[in-house]
N, C-alpha and C positions, 0 to 999 in steps of 0.2 A: 503494500500501499505506499502511496507518496507522500511524503509527511505532510501536512499542513503548512497552508501559509499564514493564517491569521489565526492565533488560538485564546481564544476566553478564558478566565480564568471563573469556577467557580468557589468562592469561600465560604465553606462549609461556617457555620458560626459556633460558638461555644458554643459545647453540648452538654448535656448533664453532666457536673462534674465538674466540670473548667470554672473558672472561677470568673468569668465571663459569659455564663449562662442566662440567660434575658426568661427562661422560664417556656412553656409550651413543651418540654420533653424533645425526645426525638422528633417524632412524627413532625413538632412542627422546623427543625431546621432541615428535616426534608422536603416540606413542601418548598420552602425557599430559594431551597440547592435548585429544585425541580422545578420554580420561576425562573431560577437566571440562567438555566441552561435554554427553557424554552425561548428563551430575550436574546439569547447568544446565535442559536439556531435559527429563529426568524429574522437578528438581523444580519443573518450574512457571512456569518465567520465559518471559518474553514474548518476546527477543531475545537475542544475544548481540555481544562484539564479539571482534576475535583482538590483540594486541597484545605486540609485542616488548620485553615487559616486562624479559626477562632478556637482555639485550643492552646492559645499562650499558658502562661510558659512555657515551651517545650521541653518535652524531652530528648536529649544528642541524637537519641534514635541508631546507638551502639548496642552491641550485646549487653553492657554493662547496663545502659540506662536507654532500653528501646522506647520505644512510642507506647502510649497506655493500649495495650489489650480490644477497648470499648470504641477506643476512633479507629482503630486499624478495623474493626468489626462495623462497625458506623460505616467508612470509608469505601467497604466493600456493596454495602445496601445501598449505599449514594452514587456510586457506580451503575451499577446494577441497575436500580432503577435509570436512572439517564440515558442508560445505553438501549432500552427497553421501549424509550422515549422520543428521543433524539437523534437522526442518520447522521451521526460524527462519529470521526474519530474520538475517541476519551481516551484522554491519560488521567496518568495517579502521580498526586505529589502526597510523602506524606512527612511533615514538617518537624525534628528539624533536618533531619539527614538519612531516616530510616527508608532505604534503598532496598534492603531485602523484603519489609513489610509494603511497601507500594509494586515492586514485581509481583510477590504473592497474589496482589490483588488483582494487578492487572494480569497473568495468567490464570488467576481463576475466575473472571468474570469477561473476560474481551476485550480490556484494556491496549490502547495502541502502543503507549511510547509510556517512560517513565519520565523523572525529574529528579535528579540530582545533586543537590548542593552542592557536596564536597566528594568526587571519584576519586578525586587521585590525592596527593598530597596531604596538608593540613593546614587551617585553617586556625584563628581566634577569631570565637563567636560570641554572644551573649550567653553559649551554656558552655561556653570554655573553649578548650582545643577539641577539635575533633579533624578525626584523619579517612582519610578514602580507604575504603574497602572495596577497592576496584577488581580482585585477584577476587575474592568471595562474592558478587555480584555475576560477570559473568558466568561465575559456575554453576551460581543458583539459577541463572537464567537458561545456562543448556543441561539442569538435572527438570528442570521444570516441562522443558519443550516448549519455550518461550523464545524463543530467537527472533520470532515474528516482533518479539517488543522491544522499539526504540528505546534507546535509552540515552537521553539529554542530560549534558553536565555541562553548572556552571562554570564558569574562570573567574576567578577574584569574587566570589560571589558577595553578594550584597547582605549589608548587616554583618559586614566578618573583616576581616584586614591579614594580609599575610604572615606569617612568622616573623619571615626574613625575605628580602628582597629578594626576585627570584628574575630573572629574564621572560617575559611576556611568548615570544615565540617556544619558546622549551616549552613552559607549562603548558599552550595548545598542542603543541605533537605531543606531548607524554598523553592526554589527555585522547587524544585522539588516536595516537596509534598505543603505543606500551598500554593504556586503559580502556582502550576498546569503546570511547563513547562515540557514538552513531551522530551528535550533534550537537554545538557546543554553545554555549547560551551566558551572554553579555547583560550586564546587568550597571544599573550606577550604586548608589552607596546605600539605599536605603529605597523600601517599596514606592513607588511609583516615580521615582526620582529617574530625571534622564540618564542616558547612559554620556559616557564622554566620545564624541565624535571621530576624534584620532583613535582613543581605545576601539572602536571598533573595527574602524578601517586597518587597526593594523591583525587585529584578530581571523579577522574576514581573511589578509592575506595567510597569515601563518600557518590557518584551517588547510589551505590547499584546494579547496571545494566541495569540503566538510564542511553542510548546512550548518548555517550560524543565524543564531536567534535575539531579535532585544528582549531580552526578558523585563525591563520596567520602562516606565517613562511615557510609553508610548503614545502618540496622540495625533491627531487629524495635520498639524502645524510639522510635524516631524520625519511628514512621510516621505523627502527626502532620507532619509539614514537608511530607507529600504535598500538603496545601492548596493549596500554592503551584506545584505541580507537575505536570506533565504525568508527569513518568516518570523514576524512580533508575537508575545505572549500579551497579552493585556490586560491588567484586572483593576487597576484601577481609573482610569481613562474611560471607561464601560457604566462605569457606576452614576448614579443618578447625582447629577453636581462636582460630579470628579470626585466624592466622597468611600471610599473604599470599606466603609460600615454599609452603604446604604443597596439597593437591589441596583440588579443592570437595568439599565434603559435601551430600549431597543433601538431610541430613535439615534442618540450617540453611539451603540453599535452599527448603523448604517451608515452614519457621517463616515466613521474608521471607516469604514469597507470604503465606501465611495472614494476616499483620499488615498490611501494604500493599495485598493485593486488586488 
């Protein structure tokens, strides 16, 4: 399956047990997610990704500090429900960095891709130091017979900093070759923050034809950036008023699709 160009984000609200849960239980969270998925599809985007955005503060997503099982279970429920509702490729992102949970959900529920914030190397994050587990993730994908599930990996991911200065070209080459990422994601410093133009262009060159995605800050006025990217993952701007906590606004989705194509 060709990788989608414009990917909308379904930000799951806080679940029962999460500090930010607003009430209504699991059904209320699912209903909101389905409405967002409908708006993304109706507005003409080419794919979507489901993530546990509201379940902060996040676990690292490592064997020692995995994503809570209730979050993984609910993400699977949401992915299955969305796939039965919209005819779009659906991805999975289990924050902060539970690639094994994301891959397991995608394999079990028919997901098309996963996003991994730290797939190779290490990063200093608000959860502490997170190390990539590419060797384990790729072997799990093979064990599950899920080779068709694409692996999107961030380079210098948002809300994080490298432990030591490194050459960007080396980082991208390691992600795409030694770590086997199918696509590379470039973000700004935080959610909804624009990417650095020069950084995006450098990553695109280093990726040597491997798909590159803009992972934050995309909006119609930034459409020219797409000359350096295969696609974009958009969450904040497509929300009502550009508020990441608001529902997806189908009119803003259409505006973005019209601008980017």
